[in-house]
N, C-alpha and C positions, 0 to 999 in steps of 0.2 A: 631302441633295441631292448628286448625283453631279457630277463635274468637268465632264462634257459639258453638264449643265444650267446650271452657272454660266457656261460659255462661251456657251450659247444666250441666257442672260439678258443678257449683255453685248451681244449682237447686238440684242436687243429694245430695250435702252437706246439704241443707235446709231440704229436705224431708227425708234424711238419719237419721236425728235426730228423726224421727218418729219411728224408729226401737225399741229403748228402751221404747218408749211410748207404743208401741203395746205389748211388752213383759210384761209390767206391767199394762195392761189395766184393767179397772173395769169390773168385771164379776158378773152379778146378783146383782149389787149395792154394792159390797164389793171388797176390794183390796185383792190381793193374799198374801200369807205369806211373811212378810217383810224381806228383807235383809238390814241391817242398812247402808251399804255403799259400793260403787263400783266405779271404775274409769277405763278409757281406754285412751291411747294416740296413735296417728299415725303420721308418717312423711314420705314424699316421695320427690324424686328429679328426674329430667330428665323424667318427664311424667310417673312415677311409675316404671322405670327401677331400681331405687334404692329405697328400701322401708324398713321401720322399724315400729314395734309396741310394746307396752308394757302396763302394768297396770298403771304405774305412770310416765313413761318417754319414749321418742322415739326421734331418731336423724337420719337424712339422709343427705349425701352430695355427690356431683358429680363434678369432675374436668373435664373441657372441654379444648379443644385446645385453645379456645379464651375466657376463663373465668371460672366461678365456680357458683354453686348454692347449697343451703342447707336449711334444715328445721329442727325445733326442737319443741317439745311439752312436757309439764310437768303438772301433776295434784298433788297438795299438799293440801289435805283436801279441804277446800272451795276456794282455790286459783287455778286458771287455768292459763296456759301460752301456747302461740303458736306464732311462728314466722316463716316467710318464706322470703328468700332473694336470690338475684342472681346478678352477675356482668358479663356483656358480652361485649367483645371488638370487634373492627372492623374486617371485613372479610366477609365471605359468610353470607347469610341470616340465622338468628338464630331463631328457633322455640323452645320456652321454656315453662316449667311449673314446679312448685314445690309447695307443700302444707303441712300443718301441722294441727293437730286437737287434742283437749283434751276435756274430758267430765267426769263428775261424777254424780252419783245418790245417794242422801241422803234421808233416810226415816225420816219422822217427825210424831209426835203424837199431836193430838188436846188435849189441857189441859183446855180450857175454851171457852165458847161461846163468840161471838162478832167478831170484826174486828181484823185481824192479817195481818202482812206484812212481806215479805222478801225483804230487800233492797239489790240490787246488783250494782256493779259499774265496770268501765273499764277505763284504762288510757294507751293509746298506741300511736303509730306513724306510719304513712305511708309516703313513699317518692319515688319519681322518679327523678333521677338526671342523667346527662350525656351530651354528645356533639355529634354533627355530625350524628344525627339520621334522616333519610329521612322522608318525608311526607308519604311514602308508608308503614311505620311501624305502628303497634298498640301495646299497652301494658296496663296492669292494675295491680293494687295492691288492695287486698280486704280482708275483715274480716267479719265473721258472728258470732253473739252472741245470744244465746237463753236460756231462763229458762222456764221450762214447767212442768205441772202436767198432766199426762195422763187422758183424759176424765174428766177434772176438774169438780167435783160436787160442788165446793165451790166458784166458781166465774169464770171469763173469763180469759183464757190464753192470753198472749201477743204474737204477732208474732215475728219472728226472727228480730234482728236489724242488718242491713248490712251497712258497710262502704266500699266505693269503689271509687278509684281515677284513672283517666286516664291521668291527666295533670302533667307536670313537676313541682316539688316543694316538700317541706317538710310540712306534715300536721299532727300536734298533734291532737289526738282524745281522749277526756275525757268526762265522764258523768256518770249518775246513773239512776236507775229506781226502781220501786216497783212492786212486785207481790202481789196482795191483795186478801185476803180470807175473807169470811163471814161464821162463824161457828154457828150452832144451838146447843141447849143443847144435842140433841141426837147424835151430832158428837163427843162429848167428849170421848176420849179413842181410837178413830179411828187413824190408822196409814196409811200413804200414801207416795209415792215416789215423789221427786222433782228432775228433771234432768236439769243440767246446762252444756251447750256445747259451745265451742269456736273453730272456724276454720279460718285459714288464707291461702292465696295463692297469688302467683305472676305469671304472664304469659304474653305471647305475641308472636308476630312475628316481629323480629327486622331486619331492613335493614339499613346499615350504608351508609352514603353519601360520604365517602372517603376510600381510601385503607388503610389496617392495617399498611403498612409501612410508612404512613404519620406521621411526627413527632408530629402532634396534638393529637395522641393517642385517636381516637374516642372510646367512650364507653357509656354504659347505666347501671345504677344500680337501682334495684327494691327492695323495702323492705316493708313488712307489719309485724310490730313488736308489739305484744301484750303479750310478755313473762312475766308471773307472774304478770299480771296487771288486770285480770278479777277475781272478787271475790264476795262472799256473805259478805256484810258489817255489816248487823244488822237485827235482828229478833225481832219483837214487837208483843204483844198480846198473845193469848192462843195457842202458837205453840212452840214445843220443839223438837230438834233433837233426834232421837233414839240413845243411846250411841253406840260408835264405838266398834266393837268386837276386840279381840286381834290380829286377822288377818283380813285384808281388804277383804271383800267378793265381787267378781265381779258380778254385775247384768247384765252388757252387755253394749255395746257401741252404743249410738245413732248415731254415725258417721260411722257406719259400711258400709254405702253406698259408702264411699271412697274405702273400701276394695273390695266391689262388682265391682266397676268400674275398679279397677286395674285388677281383674280377667278377666273381659270382654275384656280388652285391650290385655291381653295375648292371 
């Protein structure tokens, strides 16, 4: 997979989040019948040759002649987790890609007029470590995080937050943000969905500068780890989650763009 294809895939992840937004779009100024909660996870390795998906958990791994790669995703209520990693050792040129994604949609009800906020946070780590990788190589580790209300009538949506590294090193990534709403008296009682999505991937084309029989053991290890670290932390103002049903109802995955791309690659 070429570098431009990895970049295009990242765009697919970003715009794939719009699928669940379109499914729950505002029609005639009102939201469709609410489903209180839904989630979806995906994981792939070796450029989608190994693939898994599930409502709350997904895992994929692939063992190579000169290494391994794996991805994992989990959705636990308001906590999301996704990680992608791979280790590749000296030999022929390695073209690699693995990704993971998790997403949930929660319905909320307006209980009072005024300002309300949903605070969300993340705490993960990205790393690229290794030896004897030639200048002809390229590699990246990345993560996208987004919280979104379809056609938000109560304020402005924030765009996706992306963390992306190409350089060797270990990079802790931590932060938080707020999605802000302004409700009027006539909004009280309205219910609407909020989608929260997380995706990670690692990829590249690796050329080692020494033979695999060399005792220096050339290798590169790529990680983008945000497993169980992205979550909704606090809700303030006149906003309350619709109670969860006894069974979790799946609204749909905003990251279904990953699945579409997998089918296209077949």
